[in-house]
C-alpha positions as CSV (number, residue, x, y, z in Angstrom):
1,V,0.0,0.0,0.0
2,V,2.8,2.4,0.8
3,L,4.5,1.6,-2.5
4,M,1.2,2.3,-4.3
5,L,0.8,5.6,-2.6
6,L,4.3,6.7,-3.3
7,A,3.8,5.7,-7.0
8,Q,0.6,7.7,-7.1
9,L,2.4,10.8,-5.7
10,Q,5.1,10.4,-8.3
11,S,3.0,9.8,-11.4
12,G,-0.4,11.1,-10.5
13,N,-2.2,8.4,-12.5
14,F,-0.9,5.2,-10.9
15,L,-4.2,4.4,-9.1
16,T,-6.4,4.7,-12.2
17,V,-8.3,1.7,-13.3
18,S,-6.6,1.5,-16.7
19,H,-3.1,1.6,-15.2
20,L,-3.9,-0.9,-12.4
21,G,-5.3,-3.2,-15.1
22,V,-2.0,-3.1,-17.0
23,L,-0.1,-3.7,-13.8
24,L,-2.2,-6.7,-12.8
25,G,-2.0,-8.1,-16.3
26,I,1.8,-8.0,-16.1
27,A,1.8,-9.4,-12.5
28,A,-0.6,-12.3,-13.5
29,V,2.2,-14.4,-15.1
30,L,4.3,-14.1,-11.9
31,G,1.3,-14.7,-9.7
32,I,0.4,-17.9,-11.5
33,A,4.0,-19.2,-11.5
34,A,4.4,-18.3,-7.8
35,A,1.3,-20.4,-6.9
36,G,3.2,-23.5,-7.9
37,Q,6.3,-22.3,-6.2
38,T,4.4,-21.6,-3.0
39,V,3.2,-25.2,-2.8
40,V,6.8,-26.5,-3.4
41,V,8.4,-24.2,-0.9
42,I,5.8,-25.1,1.8
43,A,6.8,-28.8,1.2
44,A,10.4,-27.8,2.0
45,G,11.5,-27.8,-1.7
46,I,12.3,-25.3,-4.4
47,D,11.6,-25.3,-8.2
48,L,14.3,-23.7,-10.3
49,S,12.8,-25.1,-13.5
50,V,9.8,-22.7,-13.4
51,G,11.4,-20.1,-15.8
52,A,12.4,-22.8,-18.3
53,V,8.9,-24.3,-18.3
54,I,7.3,-20.9,-18.8
55,S,9.6,-20.3,-21.8
56,A,8.8,-23.7,-23.2
57,A,5.0,-23.2,-22.8
58,D,5.3,-19.7,-24.3
59,V,7.1,-21.0,-27.4
60,L,5.0,-24.1,-27.8
61,T,1.8,-22.0,-27.5
62,V,2.9,-19.8,-30.4
63,Q,4.2,-22.6,-32.6
64,W,1.5,-25.2,-31.9
65,T,-1.7,-23.1,-31.8
66,A,-1.1,-20.6,-34.5
67,D,-3.2,-22.5,-37.1
68,T,-4.6,-25.5,-35.2
69,D,-8.2,-26.6,-35.1
70,Q,-7.8,-28.4,-31.8
71,L,-7.0,-25.4,-29.6
72,T,-8.2,-26.8,-26.3
73,L,-6.5,-30.2,-26.8
74,T,-3.2,-28.4,-27.7
75,L,-3.3,-26.3,-24.6
76,L,-4.0,-29.3,-22.4
77,V,-1.0,-31.1,-24.0
78,I,1.2,-28.1,-23.2
79,V,0.0,-28.0,-19.6
80,G,0.4,-31.8,-19.4
81,L,4.0,-31.5,-20.6
82,G,4.6,-28.9,-17.8
83,A,3.1,-31.3,-15.3
84,A,5.3,-34.2,-16.6
85,V,8.5,-32.1,-16.1
86,G,7.4,-31.3,-12.6
87,A,6.6,-35.0,-11.9
88,L,10.1,-35.9,-13.0
89,N,11.5,-33.3,-10.6
90,G,9.4,-34.8,-7.8
91,A,10.5,-38.3,-8.7
92,G,14.2,-37.3,-8.7
93,V,13.8,-35.5,-5.3
94,S,11.9,-38.3,-3.6
95,L,13.0,-41.6,-5.2
96,L,16.6,-40.7,-6.1
97,A,17.2,-38.4,-3.1
98,I,18.6,-35.6,-5.4
99,N,18.8,-32.2,-3.8
100,P,15.7,-30.2,-5.0
101,M,17.9,-27.3,-6.2
102,V,20.2,-29.5,-8.2
103,M,17.4,-31.6,-9.6
104,T,15.2,-28.7,-10.8
105,L,18.2,-26.7,-12.1
106,G,19.3,-29.7,-14.1
107,M,15.8,-30.1,-15.5
108,A,15.7,-26.4,-16.3
109,A,18.8,-27.0,-18.5
110,V,17.1,-29.9,-20.2
111,V,13.9,-28.0,-20.9
112,S,15.9,-25.0,-22.2
113,G,17.7,-27.2,-24.6
114,F,14.4,-28.6,-25.8
115,V,13.1,-25.1,-26.4
116,L,16.3,-24.2,-28.3
117,V,15.8,-27.2,-30.6
118,V,12.1,-26.4,-31.2
119,T,12.7,-22.8,-32.0
120,D,16.1,-23.3,-33.8
121,G,17.2,-20.3,-31.9
122,Q,14.6,-18.1,-33.5
123,S,12.0,-15.9,-31.7
124,G,8.7,-14.5,-32.9
125,G,5.4,-15.7,-34.2
126,Q,1.9,-15.2,-32.8
127,P,-0.4,-17.5,-30.9
128,H,-3.9,-18.4,-31.9
129,P,-6.0,-15.2,-32.1
130,A,-8.4,-16.7,-29.5
131,I,-5.6,-16.9,-26.9
132,S,-4.4,-13.3,-27.5
133,G,-8.0,-12.0,-27.5
134,S,-8.9,-13.7,-24.3
135,M,-5.8,-12.7,-22.4
136,T,-5.8,-9.0,-23.5
137,S,-9.6,-8.3,-23.7
138,R,-10.7,-6.2,-20.8
139,V,-13.7,-6.3,-18.5
140,G,-14.0,-3.2,-16.4
141,G,-10.4,-2.3,-17.3
142,I,-9.0,-5.7,-16.1
143,P,-7.4,-8.0,-18.7
144,G,-8.5,-11.6,-19.1
145,A,-5.0,-12.7,-17.9
146,V,-6.0,-11.5,-14.4
147,A,-9.2,-13.7,-14.6
148,V,-6.9,-16.7,-15.1
149,W,-4.8,-15.6,-12.1
150,V,-8.0,-15.3,-9.9
151,V,-9.0,-18.9,-10.8
152,V,-5.5,-20.2,-10.1
153,A,-5.5,-18.3,-6.7
154,I,-8.8,-19.8,-5.7
155,V,-7.6,-23.3,-6.6
156,A,-4.3,-22.8,-4.8
157,I,-6.0,-21.6,-1.6
158,V,-8.5,-24.4,-1.6
159,V,-5.9,-27.0,-2.2
160,L,-3.5,-25.8,0.5
161,H,-6.1,-25.1,3.2
162,Y,-9.1,-27.3,2.6
163,T,-7.9,-30.6,1.2
164,T,-6.1,-33.6,2.6
165,F,-3.3,-33.2,0.0
166,G,-2.8,-29.6,1.4
167,R,-2.4,-30.9,4.9
168,R,0.1,-33.5,3.7
169,I,2.1,-30.7,2.1
170,Y,2.3,-28.8,5.4
171,A,3.1,-32.0,7.3
172,F,6.0,-33.0,5.1
173,G,7.3,-29.4,5.1
174,S,7.3,-29.2,8.9
175,N,8.8,-32.7,9.6
176,A,9.2,-35.2,6.8
177,R,10.4,-38.0,9.0
178,A,7.5,-37.7,11.5
179,S,5.1,-37.5,8.6
180,E,6.4,-40.8,7.2
181,L,6.3,-42.5,10.6
182,S,2.6,-41.3,10.8
183,G,1.9,-43.3,7.7
184,L,2.0,-40.6,5.0
185,R,3.6,-41.5,1.7
186,R,6.4,-39.2,0.7
187,T,6.8,-40.0,-3.0
188,P,3.2,-39.4,-4.1
189,T,3.1,-36.1,-2.2
190,L,6.3,-34.7,-3.6
191,V,5.6,-35.9,-7.2
192,G,2.2,-34.2,-6.9
193,V,3.6,-31.0,-5.5
194,Y,6.2,-30.6,-8.3
195,A,3.8,-31.7,-11.0
196,L,1.4,-29.0,-9.8
197,S,4.2,-26.5,-10.0
198,G,5.1,-27.6,-13.5
199,A,1.5,-27.4,-14.7
200,L,1.0,-23.9,-13.3
201,A,4.3,-22.8,-14.9
202,A,3.0,-24.0,-18.2
203,V,-0.3,-22.1,-17.6
204,A,1.8,-19.0,-16.9
205,G,3.6,-19.5,-20.2
206,I,0.4,-19.8,-22.1
207,V,-0.9,-16.6,-20.4
208,L,2.4,-14.9,-21.2
209,A,2.2,-15.9,-24.9
210,G,-1.4,-14.6,-25.1
211,Y,-0.7,-11.4,-23.2
212,T,2.4,-10.4,-25.1
213,G,1.2,-11.9,-28.5
214,T,4.6,-13.5,-29.2
215,G,6.9,-16.3,-28.3
216,A,10.6,-15.9,-27.4
217,Y,13.4,-18.2,-26.2
218,G,14.3,-17.5,-22.6
219,I,11.3,-15.1,-22.0
220,G,10.4,-17.0,-18.8
221,D,13.9,-17.0,-17.2
222,Q,13.1,-13.8,-15.2
223,Y,10.3,-15.6,-13.4
224,T,12.5,-18.3,-11.8
225,L,14.0,-16.2,-8.9
226,T,11.2,-13.7,-8.8
227,S,8.7,-16.5,-8.1
228,V,10.8,-17.6,-5.1
229,A,11.2,-14.0,-4.0
230,A,7.4,-13.5,-4.1
231,V,6.9,-16.6,-1.9
232,V,9.5,-15.5,0.6
233,I,8.3,-11.9,0.7
234,G,4.8,-13.4,1.3
235,G,6.0,-14.9,4.6
236,A,6.8,-18.5,3.6
237,S,9.8,-20.2,5.1
238,L,12.4,-21.7,2.7
239,L,12.7,-24.5,5.4
240,G,9.2,-25.5,4.6
241,G,6.0,-26.0,6.7
242,R,4.9,-22.4,6.7
243,G,3.3,-20.1,4.2
244,S,0.2,-19.3,2.3
245,Y,-0.8,-18.3,-1.2
246,V,-2.5,-15.1,0.1
247,G,0.9,-14.0,1.4
248,T,2.4,-14.9,-2.0
249,I,-0.1,-12.6,-3.7
250,A,1.1,-9.8,-1.5
251,G,4.7,-10.6,-2.5
252,V,3.8,-10.6,-6.2
253,L,2.1,-7.2,-5.8
254,V,5.1,-5.7,-3.9
255,L,7.5,-6.8,-6.7
256,A,5.1,-5.6,-9.5
257,V,4.4,-2.2,-7.9
258,L,8.1,-1.6,-7.1
259,D,9.2,-2.5,-10.6
260,D,6.4,-0.3,-12.2
261,A,7.2,2.7,-10.0
262,L,10.9,2.5,-10.7
263,S,10.2,2.1,-14.4
264,A,8.0,5.2,-14.4
265,A,10.8,7.0,-12.7
266,A,13.0,6.1,-15.7
267,V,15.3,3.9,-13.6
268,P,17.2,1.5,-15.9
269,I,16.7,-2.3,-15.6
270,A,19.9,-2.7,-13.6
271,G,18.8,-0.2,-11.0
272,R,15.4,-1.9,-10.8
273,Q,16.9,-5.3,-10.2
274,I,19.2,-3.8,-7.4
275,A,16.2,-2.1,-5.8
276,Q,14.2,-5.4,-5.9
277,G,17.1,-7.2,-4.2
278,V,17.4,-4.6,-1.5
279,A,13.7,-4.6,-0.9
280,I,13.7,-8.4,-0.5
281,I,16.6,-8.3,2.0
282,L,15.0,-5.5,4.0
283,I,11.6,-7.4,4.2
284,L,13.4,-10.6,5.3
285,L,15.3,-8.6,8.0
286,V,11.9,-7.4,9.3
287,Y,10.5,-10.9,9.3
288,G,13.6,-12.2,11.1
289,R,13.3,-9.6,13.8
290,E,9.6,-10.4,14.3
291,R,10.3,-14.1,14.6
292,R,13.1,-13.4,17.2
293,L,10.7,-11.2,19.2
294,R,8.0,-13.9,19.2
295,T,10.5,-16.6,20.2
296,A,11.8,-14.4,23.1
297,S,8.3,-13.7,24.3
């Protein structure tokens, strides 16, 4: 809220419906990707393949839907591929005991190589007009991409807080050994968590292709670390067992508003990245102080 008020004082038109619609449309891709990252982090993992899957989905959406008559089936296949990548991540982490960071980073390299083969190093093209139209069309000044984000947010909140699967995620994130001794199965839970993250990253890539109207190699790379940052800013612990998607939404908005305000102030991209990093560090320092005070009391 403070960032929004400062941006309004700076530009004078930040809080207009049209500008907020643009801001939310841009933030939607990060918000959707961060939903999957939230689930993974709560389960005491991390998914560094998010950006690569977004890039792959973005490119495949452009190349596979441009002139297809089976649009819905094609999009489901793309989301399924994202889920398959995530499932492989989960299998590697749970069955082969590979460190989540190493496993997902390696998978990111594999997916990036796949995208490079598919695109032959070339960028461009346009997705099916129905995708572009639905993502950019506005209702009350709000783009369709935001509607997808709202649906994802509802699903993420319901899964985490109102399902048995969600309770298993928190249980394994808090104490994996105790959860297994209680009869919970580790492999299905982790495979499901990472598959969900991969599927949502693919959805984010489809939304990105529709919102930007083009496909480009590496376009999703920027979302890998920012998705983790949004989750952490939202109050989740990288050690697992704590966090919520409502907090992640706040983290996404903080990053989006900060970047938009700095962009409006003509701050170059390097300066915006430095400012985002400093903001993340300051917020984590505040969270750390609050935790110490609560522990002491």
